[in-house]
C-alpha positions in Angstrom: 295.2 280.2 93.0 293.3 283.7 93.6 295.2 286.2 95.4 292.6 286.4 98.4 290.4 283.3 99.1 288.0 283.1 102.2 287.1 279.6 103.3 283.9 279.5 105.2 282.3 276.5 107.1 280.8 275.0 110.3 282.7 273.3 113.1 284.4 270.2 111.3 283.3 271.1 107.9 286.7 270.5 106.5 287.3 274.3 106.2 290.9 274.1 107.4 291.9 270.9 105.4 290.3 272.8 102.3 292.4 276.0 102.9 295.6 273.8 103.2 295.1 272.3 100.0 294.5 275.7 98.5 297.9 277.0 100.1 300.0 274.3 98.8 299.2 275.0 95.6 301.2 278.0 95.9 304.8 278.0 94.3 306.3 279.7 96.9 306.6 280.0 100.6 303.7 279.5 102.7 303.2 280.7 106.2 300.8 279.5 108.6 299.2 282.1 110.7 297.5 280.7 113.9 295.1 282.6 116.0 294.4 280.1 118.6 295.6 279.9 122.1 295.8 276.7 124.1 293.6 277.6 127.3 293.1 274.0 128.1 294.4 270.5 127.3 291.9 269.7 124.5 292.6 273.1 122.7 296.4 272.1 123.1 295.9 268.8 121.5 293.9 270.2 118.9 296.8 272.8 118.1 299.4 269.8 118.1 297.2 268.0 115.8 297.1 270.8 113.4 300.9 271.4 113.6 301.7 268.0 112.7 299.4 267.8 109.8 301.1 270.8 108.1 304.0 270.3 105.8 307.5 270.8 107.5 308.5 273.5 105.1 305.7 275.8 105.9 306.5 278.5 107.9 304.4 279.5 111.3 303.3 282.9 112.9 301.1 282.8 116.0 299.1 285.9 116.2 296.3 285.6 118.7 295.6 289.6 118.4 297.9 291.3 116.1 297.1 289.8 112.6 297.6 293.1 110.7 301.2 293.4 112.0 301.9 289.9 110.4 300.5 290.7 107.2 302.4 294.0 107.4 305.7 292.1 107.8 304.8 289.4 105.4 304.1 292.0 102.6 307.8 293.5 103.0 309.3 290.3 101.9 310.0 289.6 98.3 308.1 287.7 97.2 305.4 287.9 99.7 304.6 284.3 101.0 301.3 282.7 100.8 299.6 283.3 104.0 297.2 280.8 105.6 295.2 282.8 108.4 293.4 280.2 110.7 291.1 281.3 111.8 288.9 284.2 112.2 286.5 282.9 114.7 289.3 282.4 117.2 290.6 285.9 116.3 287.4 287.6 117.0 286.9 285.8 120.5 290.1 286.9 121.4 289.6 290.2 120.4 286.5 290.3 122.4 288.3 289.4 125.6 290.7 292.3 124.6 288.3 294.8 124.8 286.4 297.0 122.6 289.2 299.5 121.4 291.5 296.6 120.6 288.6 295.1 118.6 287.7 298.1 116.8 291.4 298.9 115.8 292.8 295.6 114.9 289.5 294.6 112.8 290.0 297.9 111.1 293.8 297.3 110.5 293.3 293.8 109.5 290.9 294.6 106.9 293.2 297.2 105.4 296.0 294.8 105.3 294.1 292.2 103.4 292.8 294.9 101.0 296.5 295.9 100.4 298.4 292.4 100.9 300.4 292.1 97.9 300.6 288.1 98.0 298.2 285.3 97.9 296.0 284.9 101.2 293.7 282.2 102.3 291.5 282.9 105.4 289.7 280.7 107.3 286.6 281.3 109.2 283.6 279.9 110.8 280.1 280.6 109.2 277.8 281.3 112.1 275.0 282.7 110.3 273.0 279.5 109.8 272.4 278.8 113.6 270.1 280.0 116.1 270.3 283.4 118.1 272.6 282.9 121.0 271.3 282.6 124.5 273.5 285.2 126.3 274.9 288.5 125.2 278.2 287.6 124.8 277.6 284.7 122.4 275.2 287.4 120.6 278.3 289.9 120.2 280.3 287.4 118.9 278.1 286.1 116.1 277.3 289.6 115.1 281.1 290.7 115.2 281.8 287.3 113.3 279.3 287.8 110.8 280.0 291.4 110.0 283.9 290.4 109.4 282.8 287.4 107.2 280.8 289.8 105.2 283.7 292.6 105.0 286.2 289.7 104.0 284.2 288.3 101.5 284.0 292.0 99.8 287.8 292.3 99.9 288.5 288.6 98.8 288.4 287.5 95.0 287.1 284.3 95.9 284.9 283.1 98.6 284.5 279.0 99.1 282.0 277.5 101.7 283.0 274.1 102.8 280.0 271.7 103.5 280.9 268.2 104.4 284.3 268.7 103.2 282.9 269.5 99.7 283.5 273.2 98.2 280.7 275.2 97.3 282.2 278.3 95.5 280.1 281.5 96.3 282.4 283.9 94.6 285.1 283.8 91.9 
C-alpha cells in the first residue's frame, strides 16, 4: 500500500469500501478517523452501519474538526498506525459551519500533517467537480473548498484512486 492514498468518488460510488480494503492490507494497526456527526436519525443510522462493517480490531477516533491533531498524535506512535480518514466532504462541511478562521487554520494544519505523516494514510473524499454549479452561495462555497482541498491532497498523496461504480480508476501512482 502506498504511504498516502486519496480515494475519490461520488455518493455511493464504493469509495469507503475501497478505502477500507486498502487499509486492511496494512500489516500494522489501523485507526479509522471519522469526521461525521450524527445530526439526524438517518445519519446516526449510516454511522452505525459503517461502525458495524469495520473490523473489531481497528481503532476509532472521531474528529469532526481537528484532524491535524489526530494525525500529530498518531505520528508520535511507534510504529505509526495506518489512518483511514473518512471523509473530507463532511469535514469541510463541519469547517464551514465552524467559521472562516477555523476553516483556514484547520485546513492548513491538516495539509501539513498529511505531508509529514510517517505512516500510511488512506483519505476518502467526494469528487464534486463533475456536477453542476450550486444554486446557493453555501453550496458553491462548499464545492469550491472541497475541490481545492482535493487538489491539495492529490498533490501530497503518492496515489490517487477514483471509485466509479465500485471499480478503481487509478489517477496517480
